[in-house]
Structure formats: C-alpha cells, structure tokens
N, C-alpha and C positions, 0 to 999 in steps of 0.2 A: 315785373321787372327782373326779379330774381330768377324766374324761369328762363328769361332771355339770356341772362348772364351765364346761367348753367349751360344752356345750349351752346353759347359761344365758346365756353371753355371746352366742352366735349368736342365740338367741331374742330377747334384749333388743335386739340390733342390728337385726334384721329388723322386728320389731313396733314398736320404738321409732321407726324411720324412718316406718313406716306411720302410727303415732299422731301423729307430728309433722305430717305433711302433712294429716291429717284435722283436727287442731286448727287449723292455719293456715287451711284452707279454711272451717271454721266461723267463724273470726274475720272473714274477709273478707266472708262472706255475711250477717253479722248485725251490727246496731248495738248489740246487747245483749252480755252477758258469758257467753253459752252456751258459748263456747270454753273457759272456765275449767272448767266441769263436765266437758266432754269430756276435757280434760287430766287432771283428777283421776281419772276413771274409767280412762283408759288407764294412768296411773301405777300405780294400785292393781292393775289387771289384770296388768301386767308383774311387779310385786313378788310377787303371789300365785302366779303361774305359776313364777317363779324359786324361790320357797320350796318349791314342789312338786317341781321338777326337782332341787333340791339335797337333797331328802329330809327337809327340816326339818319339814314338815307331818305326815309319817308318824310322827314321834317325839312328836307332840303329842296330847293327848286331844281328844275331840270338842268338848268345851266350850272348850278352848283354841283350837282351829281356828276355832270360831264367833266367839270374841272377837277373834281376829286379823283375820278378814274384816270384822267390824264396824269395827274400828279403821282398816282400810285404806280401806274404801269409805264407810261411813255417817258416821263422825265428820267427815272433811273435807267431804263433800257437805252435811251438815246445818250445819256450822259456817260454810261459805262462804255457803250459802243464807240463814242467819240474818243474816249481815253485810249481804248485799244487801237484805234486807227492811228492816233498820235504815236503811241509806243511802237507800233508796227512800222511807221514811217522812219523812225530814227534808230531802229534796232538793226544791228548787223546780223544777218542770217544767210547761211550758205544758199538757202533756197531762192534767194533773190537774184542769183546769177543765172542767166540764160545761157547754158553751155552749148546749146545748139548753134549759137552764133559763132562758135569757134570750130565747128566741125569741118575737117579738111575737105576741099574740093566742092563745097557747096557754094551756090551763087551768092555773091555779095557778103561773104562771111567776113569776120573780123580778124582772121589769121594774117599775121604779117608775112611778107614775102621777100625773097632775095631780089636784088637788082639784076642778077644774071642767073643762068641755069646752075643748078647745084653740081658740084664736081663729083658728088657721090650719088648713085642711084641704086636702090635695092633690087636685085634680080633674084628671083626664087621665093623662098618662104619668108614672108615679112614677120618681123618680131611682134609678138603680142605685147601691147603696151597698156599700162594702167598707172594711176597716180593720184596725187592730191588735187583737189579742185583748183587751188591757186596756181598750179603749174600746168594745167591743161592747155592754156594758150601757147606755152612753150613747146610741149611735145606735139601739139597739133600742127604747129609751124614746121617742126622737123618732118612730120609725116607728109605734109603737102609738098615739101621740097624734095623728098627722096622716095616716097612710096609710089607704086603704080596708081594711077588715077582711078578711083572708084568711090563708092559710098562707105564712109567709116562713121557709123553712128556711135555716140558716146555712151549710150546706156549699156551697162554690163550685160553681156549675153555671150553664149558659146560661139555665136556667129559673128560677133563684132571683135575686131582685132585691136581697136584703139578706143579704150573706154575710161570712164572715171568712176572708180569705186570709193573714192576718198581714201585717206591715209590708212585707216584700219583695214578696210576692205582690200586695198591694194596689197598690203603685207600678207593678208590671208591668202589671196590669189597667188602671190609669188611663192609662198610656202607650199601651196598645193600644186605648183607647177602649171598653173593656168595663165600665168603672165611671164614673159621673158625678161622684161625690163619694167621697173616702176620708177616713178619720179616723185621724190618727197624730200623734205628737209632733214631726213635722217630718222633712224628707228629709236623707239624707246628701249629701255633695257629688256623688257619683256619680249618685244618684237625681235630684238637682236638674238636673244636666246632661242626663240622659236625657229629662226632661220638656220642657225648653226654656222659651221665653218665654211660652207660654200658661198656665203654671202660676200659680195664684192660691191663696194661703194665707190663710184667714180664721180668726183666733183665736176659739175659742168657750169656752175654759175653762183652768184652771191645774192643774198636777200637780207633784209633787216627784220628782225623780230621786234615788233613795236607794241607800246602800251598807249592807250588813248583814253581820254576823259571827255566829259561834256564841255562844249566850247565855252560855257560860262564859268567853268572852274578856274580860279585864279592861278592854280598851280600849272606851271609850264614845263618844269624840269624836275626829275627825280634822280637820285643816285641808285646804283645797283644795290647798295646796302639798304636804302629806304624801300626799294621794291621787295627785297627779301623780307624786310620787316613787315610790310603790308601783307604779303602772301604767306607769311608764317603765323600771322595773327598777333604779332607784337606791336604793330602800329595800327590803330583802329580808328583814328580820327584825323581828318584832313588838317586840322590845326597843328598837328605834330610835324607836318612837312610843309608848313607855310601857307596852308589854305584856311578855309572857313571852319567854324566849329560844327562840323557835320560828320556823321559816321561814314566810314569808307565801306562801300559795297564792292568787294573784290571778287568779281565773278570769274569762273573757270569754265573750261571746255571739257567734253567727255574724255575719259581715260583712253589713251592710245591715239588720239587725234594729233595731227601735226603740230597744232599750236599749243596743245597741252604738253606735248613733249618739249617744245621750245621753252615753256615755263619751267619744266623740270630741269632742263639744262641750265637755265639762268639761276635757279635756286641752288644748284650744286648740292652740297651736303645739308643744307638747311631744310628741315621738314616743311612740307606744304600743309597749311591748315585744311580742314574739311571744306569742301565747296559750299557756298550758300545754297539753301534749299527753299523751294516754294512749300511752305508748310500750311496744310489745310486741316484744321481741327475737325474731326468727324464725330465727336461726342464719345461718351463712355471712356474717356481718357485716351482715345486713339488719335494719332497724328499720321496723316499720309504725307510723304515727302516726295518731291520731284526735284531733281537737280536743275538748277536754273541755268539757262544760257545767258550770255551777256545781254543786258537790257540797259540802254543808255539813259539812266536816270542821272540827275545832276550831281549826285554824290558818288557815282560808281566809277570803276576803272575796269577796263577790259584789255584784251591783247589779241593780236593776230599777226599777219605778215603784211609788210608795207604795201605791196602792189595789190594784194587782195582787198585790203581795207580802203585803199584810196582810189583804185582804178576799176577793179572788177565789180565791186559793190559801191554804187554811187550814193553813199549815205551823207547826209548833212547833219550838222549839230555836234560833230566830234572834232577833236584836235589831237594830233600825235604829240606825245611828250618827248622832250629832249632827255637823253639819258647821260648822266655824268657831264652835262653841258653840251653834248653833241647832238645835232639834229639827225634824224633818220632819212637823210637825202642821199642821192646817188653819189656825189663827190665823197661824202663821209663813208659810205659803204665801200666804194672802190678803194679808198685808202685805208680801210679798216680802222678809221677813227671812231666811228659809232661802235660802242662796246658790245652791242648785241647783233653784230654782223655775223651771218652764218652762211656756209655753203649749202647749196642743194645738190642733189645727187641723181645719177642714173644708177639704179641698184639692180643687181642680178643675183641669182641663187643657183648657179650650176646649170644654166640652160644649154641645150645642145644645138640651138639655132646658130649656124655658122655666120649669119649676117649680124649678130649682136655686137661682137667686138669691133668690127670696122665701122658700124653705125655709131657706137659710142665715141670712137676715135674721131669721127667726123664732127660730132657735137662739140668737141673741144677745139676743132679747127677754126680758122678765121670765119668761114661761112656759118658754122654752128653758133659761134659766139656773136656773130652779127644778128642772128635771129633772136638770141636771148636779149640782146640790147634793144632791138626794135620792139620786142614784146613788152618792154618796160621793166625788165630786170637788169641786173648788173653782171656783165661778163667777168670771167676770171681775170686776175691781174696780168697785164701784158697782152690781153686779147683786144 
C-alpha cells in the first residue's frame, strides 16, 4: 500500500508540474478562458490516474468507474462551459456587432436613407473616413447619401475609404494622415496632444454617456457624485447607494477608447481608481493580471453610449441608470436635461481634401441631421 501511495505522490508531482506549465502557457497565449478547460482536464486526469494507482478503481464496478469518470471530466467541463455561455450571452462586447450590415450600398443593409435625393453629392476625391464603432451607422448613412455608388468595406485597409478602426485606431490614422475625417465622441487629453493645433472638432449630433447594471439590481438612479465615488474607489458597496450589501464591481474600458474617455470626462478632477483585473495566481508568488472588460454580473456596473448599448448590441439583462434623476432618453438628451449628454464630432487634422469642409457643412444641414435622427441618435438643437 505504501508503495502505491509513494507512486501516486511521484506521479502527481511530475505531471502536476507539467500540467501547471501547460496551463500557464495556454493562459499567456490566449485572451479567452481556454486555460480553465486545460486545468480541469489535467486535474481530472491526475485524480483518475491516482485512483488507478491506489487500486480504488479495481474495487469498483464498471458502472461505478464510468460514473466516476463522468464526474471527474464531464461535469466540471460542461458546468464551466455553461457558465461561460451564460456570461457571453449577457456580456456587452464590441465583437457582437455585425458592422457589415451597415456597409453602404450593399443589398438589404441597415443604413438609414433620406426620403429624397441628397442636396449634396461628392464629386472628385472622396474623403477617407474612420471612427468609433458606435458611430459607424451614422457616417455610413452619410456615405450612401453623398458618395459615388461602389463597394465600401469597413475593414481597415489602404484600399478602403470608409472604415472602422475604433476610437484609438481612428485617432492614430488621423494623426498619420491616413484619414481625412473621423467620427468620435471627442479625444482624450493624450489624443488631443498627439494631434496638435491643426485638429478641428465640429459637433454634428448628441448622445448620452450611460451607466448600466444588472436588471435585478434594485438601484435605479445615481448622482454624479455617487458615480465619482464609485469610480474613485471611495464607494465600494451597493448598500452605500441604496442597494444590497454587495461589493461593487466597477468595470472599465481600455485606455483611449471612446467610452473610457467619457468616464474621464465625467470624473473631472477626481482620480479614477485602477481598473479591476482578472488575477490568476501562477505559483511561486507570481500573479498574472489581465484588465477586465465589463461582465454583467449582478453586482457590477459598466458604461457605454446609449445607442450602442441599447440598439447596436442587443443585450438582455441590463438596465440603464437614471443620473441625477434624469433618464437617458431622447427628450432628455435633446433638452440637455440628462447630465451626461455629450456632442459627438466630425474631427479633422489639416486635411487637404477640398471636399471635407462642404461635406461636414452638409452633415449639419437639415438632411444630415435627419440621417442622424433616423440612425437613432439625437440631432443638434434646432435641427
């Protein structure tokens, strides 16, 4: 018996170390949670082999051995897989948006259209466009109304004139002169400095910066001061703002993204706490951290822009919070009652394309503002 126990210990030591390194490597090489499945399989494998070495399986019936294997391998794998599917269903992720549905001039696309021909048509060199994911439906509608009819694929490429690089990528391309106009909610301080004095921001519409929670959260409204308290780390429990006695998971977005810039603008001079991390203890005192994206757990809070969160991404299980008692709806945004109402812009950086200025002027015209409204955003006051 002691020989079997010694063998089990040696086997566990050797293959446990091997499994540890394989799990760590799979974690480092993937942004997903595949390393969890690797860990489950290795743990189940070690346990099953040890049961065999110790002679326990020999004492069991065939049916009992089968049930044991199912318990060791199948139940944890299926259980964790089901959990991941649930989280994936309720998590807001940019990748869930099929932007090809908004590509101009494609058959049966979702681009909104004017009721009459556009009063402005681009003749000659078309402006190179880029921008935030959330605003692609707007500038795709501008393109279909004014550009020569052809294929405009949204994937960033030197051959594509109307693309979506997301906020960070759009600013980089604008800085490098690869885009004539970008469409975003406005630059971060770092992005503003990188562009310099030639940057010009022209407001073309309005949108609401929103915070959302799980639909089961009893909190329906927060004040600006409470939000600043949460994202500075001073308020850490929902009970402090009228909710249940649960820790607040205040998730953030990557630095330089449009929504993270929105958070920075809301916070003003109040410092933002470090973003929550996915922490994986790797042994030997080491911890590998990955910045967490928003995951809609019942005690979490996240943020985005109204149209993107409610229309472009069809997620269930969340509710938008009222801020200072005001709902983030179109009437409140139009009248600037909702306190986190912000303009979004057509931004240039010294382009030489002669069609850029009249194109932007048309965006602010009655027809341009009509397309903004039809796309689900809020036109400028008086439009």
